[in-house]
C-alpha positions, 0 to 999 in steps of 0.5 A, a space after each residue: 465548452 468546445 469539444 474538438 474532434 476526438 483523437 485516437 490515442 495509442 499510448 494513453 487513454 482518452 477518457 473524456 465524457 462529453 455528457 459528464 463534462 456538460 453537467 459541470 459546464 460553468 464550474 471550473 473547479 469541478 472541471 478541474 477535479 474531473 480532468 485531474 481524476 481522468 489523468 490520475 487513472 492512468 499510471 503511464 500519465 502520472 503516478 500515485 500522489 505525483 504531479 499537480 493540476 490547477 485552474 483559475 477562477 474569478 471570485 469576490 474578495 470577502 474583504 473588499 467585495 472586488 473581483 479577484 483572480 484565484 488559483 485552485 491547485 492540488 494541495 500537499 500530499 494529495 493524489 490527482 486520481 482521487 482528488 476531491 474539493 477538500 484536497 484543493 488549495 485556493 490562493 490569490 493569484 496576485 499575492 502569489 505573484 507578489 512573492 517575487 518581491 520578497 524572494 531572497 534567492 535560491 539559498 533561501 528557497 525553503 522560507 517561501 513555503 511558509 509564505 504561501 499560507 499568506 496567499 490563501 483565499 479559501 479558508 478550507 484550503 489544503 496546505 499548499 504544496 511545493 509546486 504552488 509557485 510553478 503554477 502561480 507564476 504562469 498565466 494560463 487558466 488551466 495547467 497540468 504538471 504531470 510525470 508521464 513515463 515517456 516524458 520523463 524518459 525524454 527528460 532523463 535522456 543524456 541529450 534531453 534538450 536536443 530530443 525535446 526539439 526533435 520531437 516537438 520543434 519550437 512548440 515545447 520549452 525545456 528547463 534543466 533539472 532543478 529542485 522544485 520550489 519558488 526558483 524553479 517557478 521563476 525558471 519556468 516563467 522565464 522559459 515561457 517569456 523567451 518562447 512565447 506561444 509554446 504549448 508546454 515545457 519539459 523539466 529535465 529529469 522531472 516531468 511535464 508542464 502543459 496548459 490550455 484555456 479550458 479544462 478540455 483543451 488542457 486535457 487534450 494538450 497533455 494527452 497529445 504531448 505524451 502521445 508524441 513522446 511515446 510514439 517517438 520512443 516506440 519508433 526508436 525501439 522498433 528501429 533497434 529490432 525491438 531490443 530493450 535493456 540490452 536484450 535478455 540475459 536469463 529466462 523467467 521461471 514459469 508463472 506458477 514457479 515464480 509465485 512459489 519461489 516468491 512466497 517461499 522467500 518473502 518471509 526471509 526478505 521481510 525479516 531482513 528488511 525489518 531489522 530496524 522497523 517491521 515492514 509490509 511487503 508487495 510482490 509483482 512479476 509483471 511483464 515489464 518488470 521481468 523484461 528489466 530484471 532479466 536483461 543484460 543491462 540490469 547490473 548497469 542501470 539498477 545502481 544508477 537509481 531513478 531520475 524523477 524526484 517522486 520516483 526516488 522518494 518512494 523507491 530509495 537511492 537504488 534497489 537490491 539485486 538478490 544474489 540467487 539464481 531463479 530456481 535456487 533451492 529455498 528449503 535450507 533457511 540457514 544456508 539461504 540466509 548465509 547468502 542473503 544476509 551479506 547482501 543486505 549488510 552491504 546494502 545497509 553499509 552503502 546507504 550509510 556511506 551515501 548518507 555520511 558523504 552527502 549530509 549537511 550540518 542540518 540534515 535530519 538523522 539517517 533513516 532506515 538503511 534497508 532497501 525498499 525495492 528488491 529484484 530477483 532476476 527470473 522471479 520478480 520484484 518485492 517492495 517493502 514499506 510501512 504499510 501495504 499501500 506504501 509498498 504497492 505504490 513504491 512498486 508502481 513507482 519503480 515500474 514507472 522508473 523502469 519505463 523511464 529507463 527503457 525509453 531513455 536508453 532507446 532515445 540515447 542514454 539514461 541519466 539519473 539524478 546525481 547522488 547529492 541532488 538525490 540526497 537533498 531531495 530525500 533529506 529535504 527539511 520540508 520533506 522531513 517536516 511532512 513526515 513529522 506531520 504524519 499521523 501516529 501509527 495504529 497499534 497493529 500497523 505493520 502487522 499481518 493477520 490471518 483469520 479463519 472463519 472470517 465471514 462468520 459473526 465472531 471471525 468477521 468482528 475480529 477481522 474488523 477490529 484488527 483492520 481498525 487497529 492497523 493490521 492487514 488481514 488475510 480473510 479465510 473461509 469456506 464460501 467464496 461468495 461470502 468471502 467476496 462480500 466480506 472483502 468488499 467491506 474493507 478499503 483497498 490494501 487492507 485485506 485479501 481473501 482466500 478460500 480455505 478449508 482448515 482441515 486440509 494441509 494444502 488449503 492451509 498452506 495456500 492461505 499462508 502462501 497468499 499472505 506471503 505474496 500479498 503482504 510479505 508474511 504473517 505475524 498473527 494467526 487467529 483460529 476462529 473457524 468453527 462449528 458446534 454440534 450439541 448431542 447426547 452421547 448416544 446420538 453423537 456419531 463418529 462423523 460428528 466427532 471427527 468433524 469437530 476434531 478436524 475443524 477445531 483441533 486439527 485445523 488449529 494444529 495445521 495453522 500453527 505448523 504452517 504459520 510458525 514456519 513463516 514466523 521463524 523465517 521472519 525472526 520477528 516473533 508472532 501471535 497465535 490466538 485460538 477462539 475456544 469456548 467456556 465449554 472446554 472448561 465446564 462439564 455440561 450435558 449433551 456436549 461430549 464432542 464439542 466440549 472435548 474438542 474445545 478442551 483440546 484446543 485449550 491445552 494445545 495452546 498451553 503446549 504451543 506456548 511452552 514450545 514457542 516461547 524461545 521464538 517470541 511467538 505468544 500463544 493464547 486463548 479467548 473463551 467466548 460463551 453465549 455469543 448468540 447475536 450475530 454468531 452463525 453457530 447458533 443458527 439451526 441444530 446447535 441452538 435447538 440442542 442447547 435449548 433442549 438441554 436447558 429445557 427452554 425455547 430457542 427464542 429464550 436463549 439470549 436472555 437465558 445466557 445473559 441471566 446466568 452470567 455474573 454481569 447479566 450481559 449479552 455477549 456479542 461478537 465485538 466483545 470477543 474481538 476486543 478480547 483478541 485485541 487485548 492479547 495482541 495490542 495490550 498484553 504483549 508479555 502474555 502467553 499460555 493465557 486464557 481470557 474468558 469473555 463470557 460475562 463471568 461464569 464462575 464454573 469456567 474460572 481458569 484459576 
């Protein structure tokens, strides 16, 4: 592979590693994946799940034994930044091109998608995407279809075709906006036929097509085209004295205050956005976001919506701008809701009007009418969606849209998709079919949990179970290193971690603040943090007593107090589960401090259940016993104390505890986690309850 002299790029990242690429030499599919992953790492080049890449190879037809051309292309729903071999579709080039013979016109566009399956060569192929014919009708070996901010800015500018020629001369083609599909592939093919020798094509309001004879040449071509557009825009902005979006209208709050305001209002926004289905939130106060939301042009640009279909599908028709000053007093929830609720109701009404005025006879039913993107000038941007990844990606897409508006306004004037075109994308039957194929949501999806003691045996097992069942989890504990290690066992967007000493109100409030900033609020609180001190009365010190009371009882109280405040703001109900102990029910020797604290936890659960029932906040207890394997409280003095109390050795404890329960079972952290999940995911009409997970201890039976 011939490597041209490395270019110096200012607006995109040149990431090609010659040594790495050399190991892939001769394998065009692996080079396609390598190129795709490089392009997908830069959100300025293309957003998550956006764009498409392809390559051509010659393979032996398994039926005829003859050599035939195959196109390998990113399959439906994939992301080029994380694309692997399993995410590709492999199709016969000649069969794809033969579809032109059966194409019946743009009014029959959607029927072509099913025909793509008849062109599949590789039986392990991912479902071919709607972009397949856009690549298949071009003759090049390597093709990139990307959604770079700078190119979409050119594509969305009022005089896009003129600007395209001004930047690239005769070296780039231009095709006006058209919904993706077979007919757009024909228009791209026609553009190339009319402009032989061009290096790429700008798609109006949509994105970019570029190509090359090798993976590297295609990669360089894409970067160079994007760099030229970016440089053109920045020169335009510089010529305007650096002013964008009409200049600054208001000042941002300082960073700490922005975060405090965002955390305080997030549960209210989450509750309002969850009027139809519970949502998970994301917040950003990135510089580009603040530049936009603080500008004079915000009120004009925001209602216009986005231009690129990929942006629009994830951010909705337009954002909601909060009717609040940045430094507003947020302490009076009732007064605050009096300002926010009318704004949300107006947004919902306008969305319903948009649906009714644009729908077709066969349109899918109206979807959730709440906003996805919420802008608060001076503070930042919130996004709400079905899970953290979708909310984060929606935020990234709207930042891309901001960049597009910034560039298009600098060039001439920003234009968005007409409302009917936007509707036809949002409620496209093919898009609806894709949504219907999505896997069923897990039982705890759309819920946020805060787990204390989350690096310990029981706490970690609980966090594992909640994540497994779909929840987002805020992990808290005392040790930052252990938290970092625990956080690393989960996937991106599943958890966040924060150091928290449950005996301090400031720490507890800080943990909930992180839950609000990271996920929009909290639905579940599991108090698993604990310690055990086993001593006879005369050896139990006041320090022992106070420590047990602080961690187990005061901690539970502080968590409930801060957490319930958030749950009430959300108006979505909630769950509090305390991990107590059999020892709160059973009188045993050498246990006065621990047993008393656990009994206090259990009765606090009953008291809170009685008080919080009207708020649909359920409060329950799980009582473990004898969780020795994997449990940190059995390390050291506690195990020694219990062994001494029973007249056995520490090594004999697991067998001792197993033999004394009715089922003769060893109790593990995972068993406690299952008890917690039963209360959260199954027993959804249970409150004030106690579940014993102890193998059956008759003297600990609650009734």
